[in-house]
Backbone as CSV, one residue per row, in Angstrom:
resi,resn,N_x,N_y,N_z,CA_x,CA_y,CA_z,C_x,C_y,C_z
1,MET,0.659,-1.062,0.024,-0.027,-0.182,0.061,0.749,1.037,-0.085
2,SER,0.622,2.294,-0.884,1.369,3.254,-1.034,1.032,4.316,0.102
3,ARG,2.298,5.198,0.425,2.356,6.072,1.618,1.003,6.812,1.768
4,GLN,0.822,7.276,0.535,-0.231,8.511,0.534,-1.707,7.860,1.167
5,PHE,-1.686,6.535,1.103,-3.042,6.152,1.544,-2.743,5.683,2.840
6,LEU,-1.782,5.951,3.751,-1.654,5.579,5.027,-1.921,6.720,6.070
7,LYS,-2.408,6.570,7.048,-3.028,7.595,8.029,-1.716,7.611,9.003
8,ALA,-0.956,8.913,9.338,0.253,8.743,10.146,-0.748,8.582,11.960
9,ASN,0.111,8.230,12.567,-0.284,8.132,13.947,-0.363,9.443,14.687
10,PRO,-1.021,9.810,15.539,-1.373,11.002,15.994,0.060,12.035,16.527
11,GLN,0.892,11.202,17.016,2.184,11.926,17.471,2.790,12.600,16.153
12,ILE,2.805,11.612,14.855,3.167,12.259,13.649,2.505,13.794,13.357
13,GLU,1.147,13.447,13.398,0.092,14.499,13.140,0.708,15.599,14.041
14,ALA,0.737,15.465,15.363,0.990,16.537,16.359,2.335,17.436,16.207
15,ASP,3.238,16.464,15.534,4.483,16.984,15.507,5.009,17.695,13.884
16,ARG,3.969,17.585,13.142,4.054,18.473,11.824,4.511,19.807,12.219
17,ARG,4.016,20.575,13.297,4.212,21.980,13.792,5.722,22.247,14.015
18,LEU,6.763,21.159,13.985,8.092,21.190,14.217,8.982,21.772,13.077
19,LEU,8.082,21.642,11.897,8.704,21.888,10.376,8.933,23.146,10.377
20,GLN,8.340,23.802,11.119,8.198,25.601,10.933,9.731,25.847,11.519
21,TYR,10.334,25.196,12.356,11.543,25.661,12.972,12.614,25.087,12.026
22,GLN,13.801,25.835,11.900,15.089,25.087,10.897,15.960,24.478,12.118
23,CYS,15.847,24.894,13.353,16.831,24.120,14.268,16.082,24.312,15.736
24,TYR,16.622,23.783,16.611,16.093,23.663,17.991,16.064,25.003,18.834
25,GLU,17.247,25.847,18.284,17.332,27.228,18.885,16.112,27.838,18.590
26,ASN,15.976,27.630,17.220,14.563,28.380,16.721,13.198,28.189,17.513
27,TYR,13.201,26.855,17.802,12.093,26.255,18.589,11.856,27.013,19.769
28,LEU,13.061,27.093,20.595,13.134,27.589,21.992,12.753,29.211,21.890
29,ASP,13.158,29.894,20.945,13.056,31.182,20.434,11.476,31.539,20.394
30,SER,11.023,30.692,19.613,9.516,30.797,19.738,8.584,30.526,21.187
31,LEU,9.278,30.253,22.328,8.774,30.335,23.554,9.099,31.556,24.413
32,VAL,9.958,32.048,23.813,10.765,33.239,24.497,9.625,34.541,24.635
33,THR,9.458,35.264,25.598,8.322,36.155,25.659,8.909,37.405,25.519
34,HIS,8.239,38.445,25.431,8.784,39.799,24.893,9.205,40.242,26.420
35,GLN,8.736,39.766,27.568,9.206,40.333,28.629,10.665,39.715,28.900
36,ASP,10.788,38.476,28.487,12.208,37.864,28.248,13.292,38.419,28.060
37,GLU,12.678,38.941,26.531,13.883,39.661,25.920,14.345,41.113,26.578
38,CYS,13.175,41.827,27.229,13.192,43.055,27.797,14.029,42.917,28.965
39,PHE,13.780,42.023,29.804,14.436,42.023,31.260,15.563,41.009,31.475
40,LEU,15.697,40.300,30.570,16.561,39.147,30.893,18.132,39.866,29.887
41,GLN,17.708,40.214,28.728,18.701,41.066,27.929,20.000,39.997,27.398
42,SER,19.373,38.809,27.305,20.308,37.850,27.101,19.476,36.543,26.343
43,ILE,19.838,36.410,24.834,19.172,35.363,24.489,19.435,34.009,24.895
44,GLU,20.487,33.635,25.367,20.957,32.264,25.870,20.444,32.069,27.151
45,VAL,20.036,33.179,27.865,19.348,32.731,29.528,18.020,32.842,29.011
46,SER,17.396,33.343,28.138,16.035,33.302,27.608,15.804,31.754,27.024
47,ARG,16.729,31.406,26.253,16.341,29.845,25.680,16.468,28.957,27.091
48,THR,17.396,29.158,27.989,17.682,28.249,28.841,16.266,28.140,29.642
49,ILE,15.582,29.243,30.200,14.420,29.227,30.848,13.183,28.608,30.101
50,ALA,13.383,28.902,28.539,12.445,28.265,27.919,12.483,26.725,28.228
51,GLU,13.651,26.290,27.810,14.040,24.882,27.859,13.793,24.212,28.963
52,LEU,13.611,24.805,30.278,13.467,24.166,31.559,11.795,23.959,31.619
53,GLY,11.026,24.648,30.761,9.763,24.481,30.862,8.933,25.560,31.274
54,TYR,9.593,26.867,31.574,9.021,27.771,32.125,8.171,28.628,31.440
55,ARG,8.181,28.303,30.016,7.659,29.368,29.053,6.600,28.572,28.443
56,SER,6.125,27.509,28.835,5.015,26.611,28.128,4.100,25.976,29.097
57,SER,2.818,26.143,28.571,1.857,25.476,29.644,1.777,23.938,29.082
58,GLY,2.242,23.426,28.071,2.306,22.253,27.487,3.631,21.331,27.706
59,GLU,3.956,20.665,26.799,5.227,19.905,26.756,6.462,20.678,26.052
60,THR,7.469,20.772,26.997,8.661,21.328,26.146,9.842,20.270,25.905
61,LEU,9.981,20.333,24.723,10.937,19.345,24.130,12.203,19.514,24.480
62,SER,13.031,18.502,24.847,14.603,18.731,24.914,15.214,18.862,23.648
63,LYS,16.576,18.930,23.466,17.189,18.803,22.037,17.135,17.601,21.600
64,SER,17.194,16.596,22.400,17.397,15.112,21.627,15.727,14.802,21.144
65,GLN,14.883,15.024,21.915,13.541,14.923,21.631,13.094,15.628,20.501
66,PHE,13.480,16.947,20.318,13.046,17.562,19.168,13.769,17.248,17.918
67,GLU,14.776,16.780,17.811,15.806,16.165,16.499,15.098,14.517,16.268
68,LYS,14.801,14.030,17.428,14.143,12.607,16.707,12.525,12.755,16.349
69,ARG,11.941,13.737,16.862,10.477,13.754,16.569,10.449,14.504,15.050
70,LEU,11.413,15.508,15.092,11.421,15.958,13.706,11.916,15.320,12.475
71,ALA,12.996,14.487,12.722,13.197,13.305,11.973,12.172,12.272,11.694
72,ALA,11.360,12.050,12.468,10.449,11.028,12.503,9.252,11.849,11.499
73,VAL,8.945,12.906,11.505,8.105,13.659,10.593,8.732,13.725,9.110
74,LEU,9.819,14.141,8.882,10.618,14.224,7.741,10.380,12.952,7.171
75,ASN,10.966,11.754,7.734,10.884,10.458,7.283,9.557,10.108,7.099
76,TYR,8.388,10.166,7.554,7.044,10.117,7.027,6.590,10.724,5.903
77,LEU,6.914,12.081,5.748,6.656,12.758,4.610,7.418,12.873,3.521
78,TYR,8.811,12.535,3.621,9.686,12.521,2.577,10.578,10.980,2.853
79,PRO,9.865,9.986,2.584,10.779,8.535,2.867,12.005,8.758,1.984
80,PRO,13.259,8.117,2.704,14.358,8.016,1.858,14.319,6.975,0.651
81,TYR,14.655,7.064,-0.230,14.613,6.322,-1.594,15.472,5.011,-1.547
82,LYS,15.074,3.714,-0.960,16.066,2.878,-0.862,15.826,1.565,-2.052
83,PRO,16.794,1.796,-2.889,16.508,0.736,-4.297,16.847,-0.781,-3.640
84,TYR,16.177,-1.537,-4.577,16.108,-2.887,-4.192,17.640,-3.450,-3.801
85,GLU,17.477,-4.485,-3.138,18.950,-4.904,-2.616,18.966,-6.270,-3.269
86,LEU,20.207,-6.821,-4.037,20.174,-7.508,-4.823,20.318,-9.169,-3.516
87,SER,19.787,-9.860,-3.620,20.160,-11.205,-2.707,21.216,-11.904,-2.931
88,SER,21.757,-11.829,-4.344,22.692,-12.695,-4.711,23.960,-12.054,-4.609
89,ASP,24.163,-10.687,-4.323,25.327,-9.731,-4.134,25.936,-10.683,-2.924
90,GLY,27.403,-10.863,-3.269,28.213,-11.782,-2.195,28.005,-13.216,-2.314
91,MET,27.514,-13.745,-3.245,26.981,-15.240,-3.204,28.137,-16.116,-3.154
92,ILE,27.849,-17.123,-2.202,28.900,-17.893,-1.779,28.774,-19.210,-2.655
93,GLY,27.734,-19.788,-2.804,26.989,-20.808,-3.644,27.597,-20.767,-4.762
94,GLU,27.803,-21.977,-5.368,28.336,-22.231,-6.862,27.619,-23.388,-7.397
95,ASP,26.475,-23.739,-6.834,25.597,-24.878,-7.556,25.197,-24.359,-8.842
96,PRO,25.034,-24.960,-9.982,24.240,-24.322,-11.266,23.044,-23.711,-11.019
97,VAL,22.120,-24.410,-9.746,20.712,-23.662,-9.657,21.008,-22.178,-9.119
98,GLN,21.892,-22.091,-7.985,22.024,-20.756,-7.555,22.873,-19.765,-8.646
99,LEU,23.649,-20.365,-9.439,24.099,-19.461,-10.394,23.060,-18.819,-11.434
100,ASP,22.344,-19.561,-11.899,21.011,-19.492,-12.820,20.257,-18.456,-12.273
101,LEU,19.965,-18.989,-10.920,19.014,-17.686,-10.526,19.418,-16.335,-10.045
102,ALA,20.749,-16.337,-9.695,21.456,-15.118,-9.659,21.298,-14.338,-11.036
103,LEU,21.690,-15.045,-12.219,21.595,-14.158,-13.275,20.499,-13.453,-13.494
104,ARG,19.256,-14.253,-12.976,17.795,-13.602,-13.686,17.168,-12.964,-12.133
105,GLU,17.976,-12.733,-11.402,17.496,-11.799,-9.892,17.132,-10.512,-10.357
106,ARG,18.197,-9.683,-11.192,17.705,-8.456,-11.347,16.759,-8.231,-12.419
107,PRO,16.747,-8.902,-13.392,15.719,-8.769,-14.469,14.238,-9.047,-14.017
108,ASN,14.235,-9.833,-12.874,13.002,-10.287,-12.600,12.335,-9.040,-11.399
109,ARG,13.696,-8.634,-10.765,12.850,-7.706,-9.743,12.718,-6.176,-10.612
110,VAL,13.197,-5.990,-11.839,12.763,-4.661,-12.649,11.633,-5.148,-13.761
111,GLY,11.268,-6.539,-13.638,10.280,-6.655,-14.530,10.342,-6.795,-16.010
112,ILE,11.545,-7.048,-16.490,11.936,-7.545,-17.696,11.756,-8.731,-18.184
113,VAL,12.034,-9.752,-17.405,11.871,-11.301,-17.265,11.173,-11.486,-15.824
114,SER,10.105,-12.569,-16.495,9.203,-13.048,-15.522,9.488,-14.710,-15.488
115,THR,10.401,-15.120,-14.269,10.499,-16.682,-14.287,9.759,-17.396,-13.334
116,ILE,9.587,-18.412,-14.034,8.920,-19.509,-13.316,9.938,-20.613,-12.953
117,ILE,9.600,-21.039,-11.695,10.758,-22.330,-11.398,9.917,-23.499,-10.924
118,PHE,10.305,-24.509,-11.629,9.764,-26.064,-11.302,10.814,-26.691,-10.428
119,LEU,10.385,-27.055,-9.466,11.432,-27.623,-8.381,10.684,-29.363,-7.982
120,LYS,11.566,-30.104,-8.115,10.983,-31.505,-7.583,12.186,-32.179,-6.587
121,TYR,11.861,-32.524,-5.408,12.909,-33.117,-4.546,12.187,-34.116,-3.850
122,MET,13.194,-34.750,-2.816,13.015,-35.870,-1.899,12.935,-35.513,-0.669
123,THR,11.997,-35.641,0.041,12.342,-35.377,1.639,13.099,-36.254,2.143
124,LYS,13.270,-35.952,3.400,14.321,-36.786,4.038,13.665,-38.300,4.490
125,SER,12.264,-38.268,4.448,11.374,-39.493,4.785,11.090,-40.418,3.334
126,GLY,11.781,-39.784,2.224,11.641,-40.569,1.065,10.281,-40.260,0.072
127,PHE,9.712,-39.005,0.295,8.598,-38.658,-0.535,8.782,-37.624,-1.191
128,GLU,8.386,-37.554,-2.365,8.486,-36.531,-3.276,7.532,-35.342,-3.360
129,ILE,8.324,-34.118,-3.351,7.447,-32.922,-3.143,7.687,-32.072,-4.691
130,SER,6.775,-31.555,-5.422,7.361,-30.598,-6.550,6.258,-29.372,-6.507
131,GLY,6.652,-28.414,-7.382,5.778,-27.668,-7.532,6.208,-26.402,-8.342
132,TYR,5.618,-25.362,-8.807,6.028,-24.322,-9.822,5.805,-22.734,-8.656
133,ILE,7.120,-22.148,-9.079,7.238,-21.021,-8.164,7.383,-19.839,-9.072
134,ASP,6.502,-18.536,-8.833,6.581,-17.467,-9.325,7.941,-16.555,-8.726
135,TYR,9.210,-16.724,-9.601,10.438,-16.200,-9.087,10.247,-14.830,-8.293
136,ALA,10.018,-14.096,-9.192,9.548,-12.717,-8.749,8.778,-12.311,-7.811
137,GLU,7.805,-13.180,-7.656,6.886,-12.919,-6.189,7.753,-13.582,-5.023
138,LYS,8.263,-14.409,-5.082,9.209,-15.182,-3.982,10.328,-14.465,-3.638
139,LEU,10.895,-13.802,-4.608,12.108,-12.539,-4.262,11.480,-11.573,-3.314
140,ALA,10.031,-11.217,-3.447,9.362,-10.014,-3.041,9.185,-10.329,-1.654
141,ASN,8.947,-11.460,-1.197,8.115,-11.874,-0.229,8.974,-12.607,0.770
142,GLU,10.112,-13.420,0.269,10.913,-14.177,1.343,12.352,-13.452,1.004
143,ASP,12.998,-13.928,2.111,14.709,-13.672,2.064,15.303,-14.939,1.160
144,TRP,16.177,-14.410,-0.016,16.787,-15.338,-0.565,18.363,-15.622,-0.235
145,LYS,18.809,-14.441,0.594,20.187,-14.544,0.971,20.608,-15.714,1.414
146,PRO,20.122,-16.749,2.420,20.508,-18.088,2.691,20.501,-18.958,1.859
147,PHE,19.518,-18.850,0.662,19.819,-19.966,-0.440,21.196,-19.604,-1.200
148,PHE,21.202,-18.263,-1.736,22.661,-18.041,-2.312,23.720,-18.202,-1.809
149,ARG,23.571,-18.240,-0.097,24.816,-18.809,0.482,24.870,-19.856,0.955
150,GLY,23.821,-20.823,0.287,24.057,-22.233,0.661,23.729,-22.563,2.021
151,LYS,22.832,-22.042,2.632,22.422,-22.247,3.837,20.914,-22.692,4.045
152,LYS,20.195,-22.732,2.978,19.123,-23.087,2.646,18.406,-23.286,1.442
153,ARG,17.643,-24.262,1.443,17.139,-24.750,-0.138,15.761,-24.032,-0.234
154,ILE,15.189,-23.408,-1.600,13.761,-22.942,-1.600,13.160,-24.091,-2.253
155,VAL,12.080,-24.441,-1.464,11.001,-25.253,-1.620,9.833,-24.946,-1.964
156,PRO,9.279,-25.640,-2.890,7.553,-25.221,-3.015,6.593,-25.368,-1.715
157,LYS,5.528,-24.512,-1.506,5.027,-24.705,-0.500,3.384,-24.450,-1.230
158,PRO,2.524,-24.738,-0.126,1.208,-24.706,-0.836,0.401,-23.497,-1.042
159,ASN,1.303,-22.294,-0.846,0.725,-21.239,-1.291,1.580,-20.730,-2.723
160,ASP,2.253,-21.618,-3.199,2.978,-21.344,-4.565,1.763,-21.574,-5.463
161,MET,2.430,-21.453,-6.733,1.601,-21.238,-8.107,1.079,-23.012,-8.213
162,GLY,2.261,-23.702,-7.740,1.631,-25.351,-8.112,2.544,-26.158,-6.887
163,TYR,1.788,-26.955,-6.475,2.407,-27.789,-5.398,1.677,-28.912,-5.337
164,TYR,2.507,-30.039,-5.050,2.184,-31.468,-5.047,2.820,-32.293,-4.344
165,HIS,2.275,-33.068,-3.118,2.697,-33.653,-2.246,2.345,-35.348,-2.493
166,TRP,3.574,-35.868,-3.143,2.946,-37.182,-3.653,2.558,-38.230,-2.294
167,LYS,2.810,-38.080,-1.436,2.575,-38.830,-0.263,1.087,-38.616,0.281
168,SER,0.644,-37.483,0.479,-0.606,-37.107,0.760,-1.434,-37.079,-0.509
169,GLY,-0.828,-37.013,-1.513,-1.691,-36.510,-2.916,-2.243,-35.330,-2.729
170,ARG,-1.877,-34.310,-1.992,-2.348,-32.952,-1.931,-1.897,-32.189,-3.318
171,VAL,-2.694,-31.511,-4.078,-2.488,-30.868,-5.146,-3.073,-29.346,-5.111
172,VAL,-2.321,-28.303,-5.179,-2.908,-27.202,-5.024,-2.145,-26.093,-6.059
173,CYS,-3.249,-25.352,-6.561,-2.944,-24.445,-7.808,-3.514,-22.918,-7.201
174,ASN,-2.518,-22.030,-7.391,-2.854,-20.682,-6.880,-2.418,-19.654,-7.632
175,ASP,-3.246,-18.535,-8.280,-2.717,-17.523,-8.871,-1.479,-16.926,-8.078
176,SER,-0.740,-16.106,-8.735,0.612,-15.351,-8.093,0.434,-14.029,-8.738
177,LEU,1.461,-13.275,-8.125,1.496,-11.757,-8.350,1.534,-11.647,-9.872
178,ASN,2.358,-12.671,-10.787,2.619,-12.359,-12.071,1.878,-13.263,-13.170
179,TYR,1.208,-14.026,-12.542,0.497,-15.365,-13.407,-1.003,-15.851,-12.833
180,LYS,-1.749,-16.160,-13.763,-3.163,-16.681,-13.380,-2.996,-17.957,-14.107
181,VAL,-3.342,-19.052,-13.024,-3.206,-20.366,-13.288,-4.404,-21.057,-13.939
182,GLN,-4.320,-21.558,-15.088,-5.327,-22.381,-15.631,-5.269,-23.913,-15.851
183,GLN,-6.362,-24.593,-16.007,-6.226,-26.081,-16.266,-6.812,-26.333,-17.543
184,ASP,-6.026,-26.803,-18.457,-6.353,-26.885,-19.671,-6.906,-28.344,-19.842
185,PRO,-7.970,-28.868,-20.247,-8.262,-30.154,-20.668,-7.121,-31.059,-21.262
186,ARG,-6.558,-30.551,-22.283,-5.709,-31.178,-23.239,-4.420,-31.055,-22.831
187,LYS,-4.011,-29.724,-22.422,-2.635,-29.147,-22.257,-2.042,-29.378,-20.926
188,GLY,-3.150,-29.590,-19.858,-2.796,-29.647,-18.404,-2.649,-28.134,-17.706
189,LEU,-1.873,-28.035,-17.099,-1.426,-26.649,-16.264,-1.166,-25.702,-17.265
190,ILE,-1.294,-24.408,-17.455,-1.174,-23.407,-18.252,-1.095,-22.092,-17.265
191,PHE,-0.115,-21.176,-17.650,0.201,-19.938,-16.823,0.097,-18.662,-17.787
192,GLN,-0.814,-18.112,-17.461,-1.184,-16.715,-18.165,-0.378,-15.614,-17.500
193,ASN,0.438,-15.215,-18.107,1.110,-13.736,-17.639,0.001,-12.495,-17.626
194,ARG,0.137,-11.971,-16.423,-0.969,-10.984,-16.126,-0.445,-9.801,-16.797
195,PHE,0.489,-9.489,-17.384,0.799,-8.098,-17.858,1.084,-8.147,-19.460
196,ASP,1.249,-9.346,-19.968,1.074,-9.220,-21.448,0.130,-10.377,-22.136
197,ARG,-0.155,-10.979,-21.156,-1.466,-11.848,-21.220,-0.754,-13.178,-22.096
198,LYS,0.300,-13.388,-22.293,0.858,-14.653,-22.892,0.829,-15.708,-21.956
199,MET,0.544,-16.992,-22.698,0.363,-18.335,-22.136,1.645,-18.820,-22.080
200,ILE,1.992,-19.670,-20.949,3.325,-20.400,-20.613,2.748,-21.889,-20.450
201,ASN,3.260,-22.800,-21.264,3.027,-23.986,-21.351,4.101,-24.853,-20.674
202,PRO,4.067,-25.381,-19.393,5.413,-25.919,-18.959,5.479,-27.698,-19.160
203,ALA,4.330,-28.095,-20.009,4.313,-29.554,-20.316,5.563,-29.956,-20.918
204,PRO,6.101,-30.972,-20.526,7.186,-31.692,-21.006,7.115,-31.903,-22.725
205,GLY,7.923,-31.732,-23.325,8.130,-31.846,-24.938,7.329,-30.836,-25.605
206,SER,6.787,-29.967,-24.776,5.882,-28.952,-25.788,6.535,-27.554,-25.572
207,GLU,6.307,-26.793,-26.623,6.841,-25.403,-26.568,6.343,-24.551,-25.705
208,PRO,7.347,-23.943,-24.954,6.599,-23.170,-23.842,5.553,-21.990,-23.976
209,GLY,5.918,-21.364,-25.470,4.757,-20.517,-25.831,5.446,-18.825,-26.273
210,PRO,5.003,-18.144,-26.549,5.896,-16.968,-27.149,6.391,-16.280,-26.263
211,ASN,7.698,-15.867,-26.605,8.687,-15.006,-25.776,9.169,-15.448,-24.375
212,SER,9.031,-16.989,-24.467,9.262,-17.892,-23.405,10.443,-18.801,-24.072
213,THR,11.123,-19.115,-22.701,12.046,-20.211,-23.111,12.173,-21.454,-21.910
214,ARG,12.578,-22.361,-22.099,12.878,-23.371,-21.211,14.145,-23.940,-20.917
215,LYS,14.593,-24.014,-19.622,15.815,-24.593,-19.538,15.847,-25.701,-17.984
216,ARG,16.394,-26.763,-18.504,16.778,-27.766,-17.440,18.164,-27.600,-16.892
217,ILE,18.103,-27.172,-15.510,19.394,-27.006,-14.806,19.690,-28.678,-13.948
218,TYR,20.869,-28.777,-14.273,21.596,-30.104,-13.434,22.290,-29.795,-12.459
219,THR,21.755,-30.151,-11.247,22.058,-29.440,-10.019,22.213,-30.633,-8.721
220,ASP,23.013,-30.532,-7.877,23.051,-31.683,-6.679,22.086,-31.056,-5.633
221,MET,21.220,-30.012,-5.586,20.378,-29.516,-4.781,19.087,-30.207,-4.753
222,TYR,18.444,-30.393,-5.981,17.279,-31.186,-6.343,17.451,-31.936,-7.129
223,ASP,16.303,-32.826,-7.241,16.279,-33.994,-8.162,15.833,-33.679,-9.583
224,LEU,14.968,-32.238,-9.757,14.961,-31.761,-11.009,14.369,-30.196,-10.830
225,VAL,14.986,-29.514,-11.750,14.827,-28.287,-11.998,14.780,-27.701,-13.218
226,ILE,13.775,-27.047,-13.555,13.242,-26.587,-14.707,12.901,-24.926,-14.646
227,ILE,13.685,-24.108,-15.554,13.306,-22.646,-15.422,12.615,-22.572,-16.984
228,PHE,11.438,-21.669,-16.628,10.888,-21.105,-17.570,10.802,-19.604,-17.762
229,ASP,11.798,-18.894,-18.580,11.732,-17.509,-18.717,10.886,-16.697,-19.617
230,HIS,9.946,-15.992,-19.020,9.112,-15.191,-19.912,9.394,-13.879,-20.410
231,PHE,9.805,-13.535,-21.480,10.323,-12.020,-21.384,9.078,-11.211,-21.769
232,VAL,8.873,-10.062,-20.719,7.719,-9.349,-21.087,7.937,-8.387,-21.837
233,ARG,6.926,-8.182,-23.046,7.167,-7.530,-24.095,6.363,-6.047,-23.747
234,GLN,5.040,-6.160,-23.303,4.234,-4.993,-23.306,3.192,-5.417,-21.941
235,ARG,3.139,-4.307,-21.374,2.049,-4.333,-20.315,0.784,-3.770,-20.575
236,ILE,-0.201,-4.808,-20.301,-1.496,-4.283,-20.686,-2.691,-4.013,-19.609
């Protein structure tokens, strides 16, 4: 959800008034009275009296409180731009699937390529799990650093585009951020890209579809890995 639709908390709203002051000294000066200026004849003494809370019926902020609250308001109104961070930066793993997915991370994050990953692996108890993963969606929602550093495997889950647990017979299909999942009576599972509406056919032995490629990766991490790269030409 974009920031303009979010409502600031009451403290942020109340502290918007601090934007009128260029620094803490200006804030204290706003509390100094004409009598202070006339009788004290010292701006430093006047500011000290104001800082001690003698010139306000409400809360008087210390310098650290002023700076902290002003920074919170500025951060809310003008959030710093933080470009995405590549999880594969500083990659340690050298397995082919890690290398191939590292090459595809940036194009998936910027929307040039939309990759579907098919994974099949055996659990420790000897049962097969397989599924289809929307790579870009997974990058946005999960931390891939452990995967690229060889500390964790990415595995299909019931909330991915496709999930099949051979022991339980559980079959799950879900639409993802980039794809709609369709069941074709003849072709089986079909993925439709949401942006250019092209179909990707993952069936073995068939062409994957327009602007799409298929690649099998031979890896020690999984029993079978196939990557479908769809080059997004036009957003509709």
